[in-house]
C-alpha positions, 0 to 999 in steps of 0.5 A: 681319526683326524685330530685337527678336524676334531678340535675345530669342530669342538671349538677349542685348543684344549679339550677334555677327555669327556669331550673327545669321548663324547665325539667318538674317540675311545680310551685306546685312540687317545693312548695311541694318539699320545704315543704316536705324538698326535696329541699331547697330554698336557695334564690329567684328562686334558689333551691338546694338539702338538701345535699348541704354543709352549707357553700355553701348554706350560699354562695349562699343565700348571693348572691355570691359563696364560695370563698378564703379559703372555695372555696379551701376546696370544691376543695379538696385543703388545705384551713385554715379557714373553720369555717366561710364561705368566700364569693365571691361577684362581685363588682356590686352585688345587692339584697344580703340577710342575710346568715341565712334568705334569706327574710332579707337583708344582713347588717354587724350585720346579716352575721353570721361572714362570711367573704366577698370578693368583686372582679372581677374574673380573670378567670369567666369561671372557676367558677360554680353556688356555688364556684369560680375556683382555681386560683381566690380562691388562689388569694383572699387567698393570700389577705386575710389569713396570708402569711404562710397559703396563701403559703400552699394553693398554694403549695398544688395546685401545689403538687396536680398538680391542677395549673401550673406555669403559673397559678401562674402569675394570682394568684399573678397578683393583689399582691402589688410589696412588697408582690411578694417575696412570689412567690420565696418561693414556693416549690411544694414538700410539701405534706401537708398545715402544712409542708408549714407553719413550713418551712415558719416559720423556714425560717423567724426565720433564721433557715435552713431546707430542705423538703422531705429528704431521710435519710439513715436507716430511710427513707424519712423524712418531713424536716431536720432542720440544718442538725441534727433535723428531723421534721415530721408533724403528723396528725391524718389522717396519723397517725391513729392506734397503728401500725402507731405509733410504726412505727413512734416511731421506726424510731425516734430511728432509727434516734437517733442511727445515732445522729439526734433528732426528733420533731412531732408537732401536726396539731393543734400546728403547725397551731395555735401555730406556734411561740411555735413549732419555740421556741421549735425548737431553744430550741432543737438545742441550747441543743445539743450544751451544753451537755457531756457524763458522762462516 
């Protein structure tokens, strides 16, 4: 039996034993397929192809679904934490298993650092067999992640047109009143998560910045700080190859000829050392007030 075709025709990534038997498989065929590594027995009576993503496998094995940032990344939306699985569990979830061994009951010691989110889904109809929907994932990341990273996920979903303004009502519905102000900071023009993180950090530091600014003679830039410092959020994906580096350096020179400074923090520096990037911005802005021409 061609198991890839079977799963394609069933239309799912994780199939129950009943589904596979109804499609024509037998108990012996399932056993042989698992022993031959053609199928993965994720948990009791639940099977998947070996190609199923490791984090998805862990979530289903526990007895839940991918949630929060893990679900967002599976939806091709920015999610900050991708090392450990964020696993959504229903409040009445039972018979939970270790993500590393379906034969062992789940305990705090054997969950491998995975993060568990116990809640009732806002939109259960948008979930599939291994992950929750986008609106629920965004609502979870608001409660789980740092506010800058959560806003980055929401803005990326807006930019990609994966959610609407109406969806935002549900996303923020379970936040306390003290955090509702975060909705006013959203700007769906941000094209990358690091843009949102840096803009949010600058705003909290009292530094004015605009995003997606058209600078004559230079072109569109990711952001303009206090009207004089251009910032570009460089990532390997968008700046691969020497030609791209040459283009960026020429843009910096063209900007400098018009009196603009430039700063290009790399992704890891922006996301994991945000305070250092903000400090660098402050020092660059301060330096422009203390210089003189020698001739």
